[in-house]
C-alpha positions in Angstrom: 61.3 42.4 -217.1 63.0 41.0 -214.0 59.8 40.6 -212.1 58.3 38.7 -215.4 61.2 36.4 -215.2 61.5 36.1 -211.4 57.5 34.9 -211.4 58.3 32.6 -214.5 61.3 31.0 -212.7 58.7 30.6 -209.6 56.1 28.7 -211.6 58.5 26.5 -213.5 60.2 25.6 -210.1 57.0 25.0 -208.3 55.5 23.1 -211.5 58.6 20.6 -211.4 58.5 20.0 -207.6 54.9 18.6 -208.1 55.8 16.7 -211.2 58.6 14.5 -209.1 55.9 13.3 -206.7 54.9 9.7 -206.9 51.3 9.2 -208.7 49.2 6.4 -208.7 48.5 5.2 -211.9 45.7 2.7 -211.3 44.4 0.2 -208.5 42.6 -2.7 -208.1 41.0 -4.7 -205.4 39.8 -8.1 -204.3 38.2 -9.2 -201.2 39.1 -12.8 -199.5 38.2 -14.3 -195.7 37.5 -11.1 -194.7 40.3 -9.2 -195.8 41.4 -7.4 -199.0 44.1 -7.2 -201.5 45.0 -4.1 -203.2 47.3 -4.1 -206.5 48.7 -0.3 -207.2 50.8 1.0 -210.1 52.9 3.7 -209.2 54.8 5.9 -211.8 57.8 8.0 -210.3 61.1 9.4 -211.7 63.3 7.3 -209.4 66.9 8.5 -209.7 68.2 6.2 -206.9 68.4 6.0 -203.2 68.0 9.9 -203.0 64.6 10.2 -204.6 62.6 7.2 -204.9 58.8 5.9 -204.5 59.3 4.5 -201.0 55.5 3.4 -200.0 51.7 3.9 -200.4 48.9 3.8 -198.4 45.2 2.9 -198.3 42.7 5.2 -196.7 39.1 5.2 -195.7 37.1 8.1 -196.7 37.6 9.6 -193.4 41.7 9.9 -193.9 42.4 6.7 -191.7 45.1 4.8 -192.7 43.7 1.2 -193.4 47.1 -0.3 -194.8 50.7 0.9 -195.8 53.1 -0.9 -198.4 56.7 0.3 -197.8 58.8 0.0 -201.1 62.1 -0.8 -199.9 64.5 0.3 -203.1 64.3 2.4 -206.1 62.6 1.5 -209.4 64.5 3.4 -211.7 64.6 0.8 -214.5 60.5 -0.4 -214.1 58.3 2.2 -214.5 55.5 2.1 -213.9 55.4 -0.6 -211.4 53.0 -2.9 -209.3 53.3 -3.7 -206.2 50.3 -5.4 -203.8 49.1 -5.4 -200.0 47.3 -8.2 -198.7 45.6 -8.4 -195.4 44.2 -5.3 -195.5 41.0 -4.8 -193.1 38.3 -2.3 -194.7 35.5 -1.6 -192.3 32.0 -2.6 -192.6 30.0 0.0 -194.5 33.2 1.6 -196.2 32.6 1.3 -200.1 35.6 3.0 -201.6 39.0 3.9 -200.5 41.6 6.6 -201.9 45.3 5.3 -202.0 48.1 8.0 -201.9 51.4 7.5 -203.0 54.7 8.8 -200.8 58.3 9.5 -202.2 61.4 9.9 -200.0 61.9 13.6 -200.8 58.3 15.1 -201.5 56.6 12.6 -199.0 52.9 12.2 -199.4 51.7 12.9 -202.9 49.4 15.9 -203.4 46.6 13.9 -205.4 44.9 10.6 -204.2 43.5 7.9 -206.1 39.9 7.0 -205.6 39.3 3.5 -205.7 35.6 1.7 -205.5 35.3 -1.7 -203.7 32.5 -3.8 -205.2 
């Protein structure tokens, strides 16, 4: 019985850690003058300065970071929230990107959001 409880506690603990990661819910992109602007919507249970979504990145398919948006404050009362990043140079031939959120406790999210560039 003790072994079952320990395993159950470990599973619950691990799932709650992943549940607190920042998640990209949606994203869009538009090209203008040789660069791209990305609008990204993130959800995260921000609790204040000790734990909040603090950024997101646009990644090429090979993992190269093309752009980074630093988030300067918690969004406890604005969930989900959308922020933009302009001036991102996307190399010729790249037809899709991955967007990955970051939070101040867990670092980079385990999940990425795939976005086709048309």
